[in-house]
C-alpha positions in Angstrom: 69.3 189.0 113.9 67.9 192.6 114.2 66.0 193.5 117.4 63.1 195.4 116.5 60.7 197.4 119.0 57.7 199.4 117.7 55.4 201.8 119.5 53.0 204.6 118.5 53.2 207.9 120.1 51.0 210.6 121.3 50.6 212.2 117.9 50.0 209.1 116.2 53.3 208.7 114.6 54.8 204.9 114.9 58.3 205.0 116.1 60.2 201.8 115.1 63.9 200.9 116.6 66.0 198.4 114.4 68.9 197.5 116.3 71.5 195.9 113.9 74.5 194.4 115.6 78.1 195.3 114.5 77.6 198.9 113.4 78.8 202.0 114.8 76.2 204.0 112.8 72.7 204.8 112.9 70.3 206.4 110.5 67.2 208.3 111.6 64.4 208.4 109.2 61.0 209.9 109.0 58.5 209.3 106.3 55.1 210.0 105.5 52.4 208.9 102.7 52.8 212.4 101.2 54.5 211.7 97.7 53.6 213.0 94.3 50.8 210.6 93.9 48.8 212.1 96.8 49.0 215.7 94.8 45.9 217.5 93.6 46.5 218.2 89.6 47.2 222.0 90.4 49.7 220.9 93.5 51.8 218.7 91.3 55.4 219.2 92.4 54.3 220.5 95.8 55.6 217.5 97.8 58.9 217.8 96.4 59.0 221.7 96.9 58.0 221.3 100.5 60.7 218.5 100.7 63.4 221.5 100.1 61.5 224.0 101.8 61.6 222.5 105.5 65.6 222.3 105.2 65.5 226.3 105.7 65.1 225.8 109.4 62.7 224.9 112.4 62.3 226.5 115.7 65.4 225.6 117.5 67.7 225.3 114.3 65.9 228.5 112.6 68.3 229.0 109.8 69.5 226.7 106.9 73.3 227.3 108.1 72.3 226.0 111.7 70.7 223.0 110.1 73.7 222.3 107.9 76.5 223.1 109.9 75.0 221.1 113.0 74.9 218.1 110.9 78.3 218.5 109.6 79.4 219.0 113.5 77.8 215.6 114.2 79.8 214.0 111.3 76.3 213.2 109.9 75.1 212.8 106.4 71.6 214.7 106.0 69.3 214.4 103.3 65.7 213.7 101.9 64.1 212.1 98.9 60.3 212.6 97.4 58.9 209.6 95.4 55.4 209.0 94.0 54.9 206.9 97.0 56.8 208.8 99.9 58.3 211.9 101.2 61.2 211.0 103.6 63.9 212.9 105.7 67.1 211.1 107.0 70.3 211.5 108.6 72.9 209.0 109.4 75.5 209.6 112.0 77.7 207.8 114.4 75.8 205.9 117.1 76.8 208.1 120.1 75.6 211.3 118.2 72.0 209.8 117.7 70.3 211.9 120.4 71.5 215.2 119.0 70.6 214.0 115.2 67.0 213.3 116.4 67.0 216.8 118.0 67.9 218.2 114.5 65.7 216.1 112.5 62.5 216.5 114.5 63.0 220.4 114.9 63.4 221.3 111.2 61.2 218.6 109.7 58.6 218.3 112.7 58.1 222.2 113.1 59.6 223.9 110.1 59.3 227.6 109.6 58.5 227.6 105.9 59.8 231.1 105.5 58.2 233.1 102.8 61.4 234.7 101.8 63.5 231.4 101.7 60.3 230.0 99.5 61.1 232.6 97.0 64.5 232.0 96.9 64.1 228.1 96.8 61.5 228.4 94.2 64.4 229.2 91.6 66.6 226.6 92.7 63.6 223.9 92.2 63.1 225.4 88.8 66.6 224.9 88.0 66.5 221.4 89.1 63.6 220.9 86.6 65.7 222.5 83.9 68.5 220.2 84.5 66.3 217.0 84.4 65.0 218.4 80.9 68.7 218.4 79.6 69.3 214.7 80.6 67.6 212.6 77.9 67.5 209.8 80.3 65.6 211.7 82.9 62.9 212.7 80.1 62.5 209.1 79.2 61.8 208.3 82.6 59.1 211.0 82.7 57.6 210.0 79.5 57.3 206.5 80.3 55.2 207.3 83.6 53.0 209.4 81.1 52.8 206.6 78.6 51.7 204.2 81.0 49.4 206.2 83.5 48.4 209.3 81.2 46.9 212.1 83.5 46.8 210.0 86.7 49.2 211.3 89.5 51.3 208.3 88.5 51.7 209.6 85.3 52.8 213.3 86.6 56.5 213.9 87.4 57.7 214.2 90.9 59.3 217.5 90.3 56.4 219.2 88.6 55.9 221.4 85.9 57.9 224.9 86.1 54.5 227.0 85.8 53.4 225.4 89.1 56.6 226.2 91.0 56.3 230.0 90.0 52.4 230.0 91.6 52.8 227.8 94.7 51.9 230.1 98.0 53.2 229.5 101.5 49.8 228.9 102.4 49.1 226.2 99.9 52.1 224.5 100.9 51.5 224.6 104.5 47.8 223.4 103.6 49.4 220.5 101.9 51.5 219.4 104.6 48.6 219.6 107.3 46.8 217.6 104.8 49.1 214.7 104.2 51.7 214.7 107.1 49.6 212.7 109.1 51.3 210.7 111.9 49.1 207.7 111.2 50.1 207.5 107.6 53.9 208.1 108.5 56.6 206.6 110.2 59.8 207.4 112.4 62.8 204.7 112.1 65.9 204.5 114.1 68.2 201.8 112.5 71.6 200.5 113.3 73.2 201.0 116.9 70.5 202.2 118.9 72.2 202.1 122.4 72.1 205.9 122.6 68.7 206.4 121.8 66.8 206.6 125.4 63.1 207.4 125.9 63.9 211.0 126.1 65.3 211.0 122.7 62.3 208.8 121.5 59.8 211.4 122.9 61.5 214.1 120.6 59.4 212.6 117.6 56.3 214.0 119.2 57.3 217.5 117.9 55.4 216.3 114.8 51.9 217.6 115.1 48.9 215.6 115.7 46.8 215.8 112.4 43.7 214.2 110.9 44.1 211.0 108.8 44.1 211.9 105.2 41.9 210.5 102.5 43.2 207.7 100.4 45.0 208.6 97.4 43.5 207.8 93.8 43.8 204.1 92.9 46.5 203.2 90.2 44.6 202.9 86.7 45.1 200.0 84.2 48.2 200.4 82.2 47.7 202.7 79.2 49.6 201.3 75.8 50.5 204.8 74.7 53.7 205.3 72.6 55.4 208.6 73.2 58.6 209.8 71.6 60.5 213.1 72.2 62.2 213.8 69.2 66.0 215.1 69.4 68.7 215.2 67.1 71.1 213.2 68.9 73.1 210.2 68.1 72.2 208.5 71.4 68.6 207.0 72.1 67.1 206.6 75.4 64.4 203.7 75.4 61.8 202.7 77.9 59.2 199.8 77.9 56.8 199.3 80.8 54.7 196.1 81.4 51.9 195.7 84.4 52.2 192.0 85.5 48.7 190.8 86.5 50.0 190.1 90.0 48.6 191.1 93.4 51.0 193.9 94.7 49.8 193.4 98.2 51.2 189.5 98.3 54.9 189.8 99.5 55.5 186.3 97.7 54.3 187.7 94.5 56.6 190.6 94.8 59.7 188.6 95.6 58.9 186.4 92.7 58.8 189.3 90.2 62.1 190.5 91.7 63.5 187.3 90.6 62.0 187.4 87.3 63.3 191.0 86.6 66.6 190.0 87.8 66.8 187.1 85.2 65.2 189.3 82.7 67.4 192.3 83.1 69.0 192.8 86.4 72.5 191.4 86.4 75.3 190.8 83.9 74.1 187.3 83.5 70.7 188.1 82.6 69.0 187.6 79.2 68.8 191.4 78.1 72.4 192.1 79.1 73.6 188.9 77.4 71.9 189.0 74.3 71.3 192.8 73.6 74.7 194.2 75.0 77.1 191.2 74.8 76.0 189.1 71.7 74.7 192.1 69.6 76.7 194.9 70.8 73.6 196.9 70.5 74.0 199.2 73.6 76.0 199.8 76.5 73.1 200.2 79.0 70.2 197.6 79.2 68.2 196.6 82.2 65.1 195.3 83.6 63.8 196.5 87.0 60.5 195.7 88.9 58.8 198.3 91.2 55.6 197.6 93.7 53.3 200.7 94.3 50.7 200.1 97.0 48.1 198.7 94.6 50.2 198.0 91.5 53.3 196.3 90.2 55.1 197.5 87.3 58.2 196.0 85.2 60.2 198.4 83.2 62.8 197.7 80.7 65.3 200.3 79.5 68.3 201.0 77.3 70.5 203.7 76.3 71.8 203.2 72.8 73.0 204.4 69.4 70.2 205.9 67.5 70.6 203.8 64.5 70.4 200.3 66.5 67.3 201.6 68.6 64.9 199.6 66.1 66.6 196.1 66.5 66.9 196.5 70.1 63.5 197.5 70.9 62.3 194.6 68.5 64.6 191.9 70.4 63.6 193.3 74.0 59.9 192.7 73.3 60.7 189.2 71.8 62.5 188.1 74.8 59.7 188.8 77.1 57.4 187.2 74.6 60.0 184.0 74.7 59.7 183.9 78.6 55.9 184.2 78.5 55.6 181.4 76.2 58.5 178.9 77.1 59.2 180.3 80.8 62.6 180.5 82.4 65.1 177.7 82.8 65.7 176.3 86.3 69.4 177.4 86.3 68.7 181.0 85.5 66.0 181.3 88.1 68.7 179.7 90.8 71.1 182.3 89.6 69.0 185.2 89.8 67.5 184.0 93.1 71.1 183.8 94.6 72.1 187.1 92.9 68.9 189.2 94.0 69.3 187.8 97.6 72.8 188.5 97.8 72.6 192.1 96.6 70.0 192.7 99.3 72.3 191.1 101.9 74.8 193.6 100.8 72.5 196.4 100.6 71.3 195.9 104.1 74.9 196.3 105.5 74.0 200.1 105.3 71.7 201.5 107.9 70.2 203.9 105.4 69.1 201.2 103.1 67.6 199.5 105.9 65.6 202.4 107.0 64.4 203.2 103.5 63.4 199.7 103.1 61.4 199.9 106.4 59.6 202.9 105.5 58.3 201.4 102.4 57.5 198.2 104.0 55.5 200.2 106.9 54.0 202.8 105.3 53.3 201.6 101.6 52.5 198.0 102.3 51.8 197.9 106.0 54.3 195.0 106.3 57.0 193.4 108.3 60.1 195.8 108.4 62.7 193.0 109.6 65.3 192.9 106.8 65.8 189.2 107.4 62.2 188.6 106.4 62.9 190.4 103.1 66.0 188.4 102.7 64.1 185.1 103.4 61.4 186.2 101.1 64.0 186.1 98.0 65.7 182.8 99.0 62.3 181.1 99.4 61.1 181.8 95.9 60.6 178.6 93.6 61.1 178.0 90.0 57.2 177.5 89.5 56.7 181.0 91.2 58.9 182.6 88.7 57.3 180.7 85.8 54.1 182.0 86.7 55.2 185.5 86.8 56.5 184.9 83.5 53.0 183.9 82.4 51.6 187.2 84.1 53.6 189.6 81.7 51.4 190.1 78.8 54.3 190.3 75.9 51.7 192.5 73.9 50.4 195.0 76.2 53.2 197.6 77.0 53.8 201.4 77.4 56.7 202.6 75.2 58.7 205.9 75.5 61.7 207.0 73.8 64.1 210.2 73.6 66.1 210.4 70.3 65.6 211.0 66.6 62.5 208.8 66.0 58.8 208.7 65.3 56.2 206.9 67.4 55.4 204.9 64.3 58.9 202.9 64.7 57.7 201.3 67.8 
């Protein structure tokens, strides 16, 4: 059983300690409700760009080499991520290095220099990252399905943003975004794993983050748009995406857990309906899946496949039919039982990793304002009933889907 303590620091930042028995590692993670969905239209890409820039140094570790070399001397793994929901920074080290790791992370993230020269240098790096994504058809398909589903809403824009934005972002605008969005009241610090070496003095280091006003709420998620977007490419391989918006309450943990079981039996395992029929029985593709994701105010179900272009039409039609069959007839008790065991088992195995627990806790605390106890998350999946999953199947409208594809196709093929 994890031991969890929480407190709110003087700057408004909640600090959570999640002690996990039997590990020699600890992950320190700081996150804010400052992802891509909080950007204004002209700021699209700024949240991710800022994530890059803070790694260039803070007051104590005032150069990127000092940041990187200090992490390496601790044997640490240092990284960050930006999604539509969050921006987060994290380091995983051996437990006895936790105070030094907190000192490092809170310095360059909590009081970054955001040097103008480094900004111009990193601008080119992020533009190359954008161009790399454009060269990857599967990544383009992910961007297209968001646009097909959410249009001009922030959820329909890319996290990386357009290249032309990156070329114009100024230091002043980036600092203003940080001061507007990185408020402690809409963030959290998480120390997860072996926390024996994290004393009160180490905890106080998180007060290096400035006290900022609570930001305004982000724009609510719109209704699903039923667009069909295709980027035509002369290729032998196509990348297909289909997105549904189940009519569930995204703030209800039980409904979210049931949706996870539903997506697992639909396409989340080798025993799922999509994998069994689309890949094994029909041999239409190598990769096929279904995955659920819950935003703060909306839940989505996404299907995807990478397949030979000549087989795309057949696979698309059958994937839509399988969703319709589950809607009409519901799942079987056996597949619900198997999917529940698989999903809960996967979560147990994932939570052997302190970083996975920290990322989960950040999402739970900041996006949903719910329990950060990993055991509660596992129990929620174990508790899902057959009737709850059958109800989810009814709440996925098989006719209401957004579609995206990259390959030698036209939109009229879908």
